[in-house]
N, C-alpha and C positions, 0 to 999 in steps of 0.2 A: 475605435471607441471601446469595443468589447474587450480588446486586449488590455487597454488601460485599466478598465474596471477590474478585470481578473488580476492584474498585477497589484493594484491597490488592495484588493480583498486578500490576496495571498500574502502580501507584506503585513497586513494587519493581523492575519491569523498567526503568522510566524512570530510576530512581536508578542502577541498575547500568549502564545504557546510556550515561549521561552521561560515564562515565570510559572507555568503550571507544574504541579507536582507529578513526578513520574508515576506515582502510585495511582493517579487518576486514569492513566492509559491502561495499566494493568487491570484496574477495576472494570473498565469498559470492556476490555478484551475478555475478561472472565464472564461478565454478564451476557455477552453476545456469543460466548463459547467459540471464540476465534483461535484459541490455542490448539495446536495440533498440526496435522498434515492435511493439505488440500490439493486437489487436482481435478481436472475435468473427468479423467478416467483413472481411478486409483490403482487399477490392476495393470495398467500399461506403464512402460518406463517414461521418464521425463523426456520431453522434446519441446520444440518451439510451439507445437500445436497442443501439447499436453504438459504444461508447466506444473511442477510440483512445488508447492509453497509450504514451508515449515515455519511455524510461529511458536516461540517459546518465551517463557518468563525467565529472563537472564539472571545470573547471580547478583547483578547490581540492582535488581528490582525494576529493570526496564524491559520493555517488550523488544524482542529480536526477531526479525523475519529474514528468511533466505528463500530466494526464488531460483529454482534449478530448471534450466531449459535443456538439459541432457548433455551428452558427450560432445565436446568441441565448443561449448559455450561456457563463459565465465558465470559463476553464481552471483546473482545480485544480492547484496546484503543491506538491510535496513535496520537502523536503530530508531525505534519509535520514541520520539521526544515527548509527544503529547497526543491526546485523542479527545474528541468531543463528539457526542451524538448529535445528529441533525434529524430533521423531519424526513419522512419517507424511507425509513429503514436504512439510513445512510450514516456513515461515520467519517468525520474529517480527521485525517491523521497528519501530523507534522513529523517528518522523518528525515534522518540523515542517511542518504543513499551512498553506498560505496561499492565499487566494482574493481577487482584487482588492486593495483597500487595507486589508482587515481585518487585525487583529493576528494573527500566526502562532499556531497552536494545536498543542500536543504531542499526538500520537496514537500508539496502539499499533495496528499493522496485522498481521494474520496472513494470509499468502498460501500457498495450496497450489500446488506446482509439480510437475507430472508429465506425462509423455507429450507434451512440447513445448507444454504449455499452462500457464496460471496462472489462479488464481481467488481473489478476496478472500473469506476465511472469517470475518474479524472486523475491525472498525474501531471504536475507542472511545477514550475518555479516562477519566482517573481521576475526573473531576467529573460525568460525565453518562452516561445509559444508552447502550449501544452503538448505532452507526448500522447495523452489520452484525453479526449473531450467527449462528453455525453456517451461514454462507453465505447467509443470508436478510437482505435489506435491510429495515430497520425502516420506512422511508418508504412502501413499497408492498407488503411481504409477499412479494416475488418473490425467487427465487434470483439471486445475483449472476452475471453472465455469465462463461463460460469464454472467456478470451482466448487466441488463437493467435498464434504468432510470425509477424510480417509481414516483418521485416528485421532 
């Protein structure tokens, strides 16, 4: 039942986000000061335990994000299609996820932004179980890292 509700909610968000202006995402990212580089520990190199996330305002007026997990890992790339603020210091993001030469995948991402940090609380698609739910990564059962602003 929960999975069906999440799928319907995700599909509804994706449908609504498709008509949203890209400038709305840029505006929200500016308001929340999300542009820049983020990591749990900015002075340490990127690794699976210390991902480095770079968020920029692309030439096309859309938000671009790259998640670097260090040597030996492919960089995750996201084109932010739309974003909307939610209650509780959270932002819902409609993104196109691309890794390597794989076909881009539409994802709903919910980020908590507070006290100069950000943390992924949910990542999923309408077709599959979430990769992150309630801030816990399904792959390892561990909480997602709290990222601090580096620059």
